[in-house]
LOLO-223410 format. One line per field, with one value per residue: residue number from 1; chain; x, z, y of N, C-alpha, C in turn. Coordinates in steps of 0.1 Angstrom, whole numbers, plus 5000, padded with zeros to 4 digits. Each point is the difference from the previous one (the first is absolute). Layout:
! LOLO-223410
num = NUM, ...
chaine = A, ...
n_east = X, ...
n_up = Z, ...
n_north = Y, ...
ca_east = X, ...
ca_up = Z, ...
ca_north = Y, ...
c_east = X, ...
c_up = Z, ...
c_north = Y, ...
//
This chain:
! LOLO-223410
num = 1, 2, 3, 4, 5, 6, 7, 8, 9, 10, 11, 12, 13, 14, 15, 16, 17, 18, 19, 20, 21, 22, 23, 24, 25, 26, 27, 28, 29, 30, 31, 32, 33, 34, 35, 36, 37, 38, 39, 40, 41, 42, 43, 44, 45, 46, 47, 48, 49, 50, 51
chaine = A, A, A, A, A, A, A, A, A, A, A, A, A, A, A, A, A, A, A, A, A, A, A, A, A, A, A, A, A, A, A, A, A, A, A, A, A, A, A, A, A, A, A, A, A, A, A, A, A, A, A
n_east = 8332, 5013, 4991, 5010, 4997, 4982, 4993, 4983, 5000, 4990, 4988, 5000, 4995, 5007, 5013, 5007, 5000, 5011, 5009, 5004, 5006, 5014, 5002, 5008, 4989, 5011, 4998, 4994, 5002, 5001, 4990, 5000, 4997, 4987, 5001, 4998, 5004, 4988, 4998, 4995, 5007, 5011, 5010, 5013, 5000, 4997, 5009, 4992, 5007, 4994, 4996
n_up = 2279, 5005, 4990, 5001, 4991, 4984, 5008, 5000, 4996, 5012, 4995, 5013, 4997, 4986, 5003, 4986, 4989, 5010, 5000, 4992, 5009, 5006, 5003, 5011, 4997, 5001, 5001, 4983, 5009, 5009, 5003, 4989, 5010, 4992, 5006, 4995, 4984, 5000, 4992, 5008, 5014, 4993, 5005, 5017, 5001, 5010, 4998, 4996, 5002, 4991, 5000
n_north = 0367, 4993, 4993, 4993, 5008, 4996, 5012, 5007, 5018, 5003, 5013, 5008, 5010, 5002, 5000, 5009, 4992, 5015, 4994, 4998, 4997, 5004, 4991, 5004, 4989, 5000, 5012, 5007, 4993, 5009, 5005, 5011, 5005, 5001, 5015, 4988, 5004, 4994, 4999, 4985, 4997, 5001, 4986, 5007, 4989, 4991, 4999, 4990, 4989, 4993, 4989
ca_east = 5000, 4996, 4984, 5002, 5005, 4993, 4992, 4989, 4995, 4985, 4996, 4993, 4981, 4987, 4996, 5011, 5013, 5005, 5016, 5012, 5014, 5008, 5010, 5007, 4992, 5012, 4999, 4984, 4988, 4984, 4991, 5005, 4986, 5004, 4991, 5002, 4986, 4984, 4993, 4991, 4999, 5010, 5006, 5008, 5002, 5009, 5006, 5008, 5002, 4985, 5006
ca_up = 5015, 5003, 5011, 5012, 5014, 4999, 5012, 4994, 5010, 5003, 5011, 5008, 5000, 4987, 4998, 4992, 4995, 4990, 5000, 4997, 5007, 4992, 5010, 4992, 5007, 5009, 5006, 5005, 4997, 5002, 4995, 4997, 4996, 4994, 4995, 4991, 4998, 4990, 4982, 4998, 5011, 4994, 5017, 5003, 5003, 5004, 4985, 5008, 4992, 4992, 4996
ca_north = 4995, 4989, 4988, 4993, 5013, 5010, 5001, 5002, 5008, 4991, 5004, 4995, 5007, 4994, 4983, 5003, 5001, 5010, 5002, 4984, 5002, 4988, 4998, 4985, 4990, 4993, 5004, 5002, 4996, 5010, 5002, 5008, 5013, 5011, 5009, 5002, 5007, 4997, 5010, 5002, 5010, 5019, 5007, 4987, 4982, 4989, 4990, 4984, 4992, 4990, 4992
c_east = 5001, 4989, 5007, 5002, 4995, 4990, 4991, 4997, 4990, 4998, 4989, 4992, 4994, 5008, 5004, 5013, 5003, 5014, 5007, 5019, 5004, 5007, 5004, 5002, 5009, 5007, 4987, 4989, 4987, 4994, 5002, 4994, 5013, 4989, 4997, 4980, 4997, 4993, 4987, 4988, 5000, 4999, 5010, 4996, 5005, 4999, 5004, 5006, 4996, 5013, 5003
c_up = 5001, 5011, 5018, 5014, 5000, 5007, 5002, 5016, 4999, 5007, 5009, 5002, 4990, 4998, 4988, 5000, 4989, 5002, 5003, 5004, 5002, 5022, 5004, 5012, 5011, 5014, 5014, 5008, 5006, 4983, 4996, 5002, 4999, 5000, 4977, 4994, 4997, 4997, 5003, 5010, 5001, 5015, 4992, 5009, 5004, 4990, 5009, 4989, 4999, 4995, 4986
c_north = 4979, 4998, 5001, 5017, 5012, 4997, 5006, 5002, 5006, 5015, 4996, 5003, 4992, 4984, 4997, 4997, 5007, 4996, 4988, 5006, 4984, 5000, 4985, 4994, 4991, 5010, 5009, 4990, 4998, 5007, 5016, 5012, 5021, 5011, 5011, 5012, 4992, 5007, 4996, 5006, 5016, 5003, 4991, 4993, 4993, 4989, 4989, 4990, 4992, 4986, 4997
//
């Protein structure tokens, strides 16, 4: 994965970085929010994009 498109996804409950993903920063200006499984919380939680 190229570094300029790489984003980190952080759990909104435990604040741990669980996922890495890519996004096109030219077309998507707002931060990404997805419901993903957190292995530390052991449930599906909202994951937000971090810097």
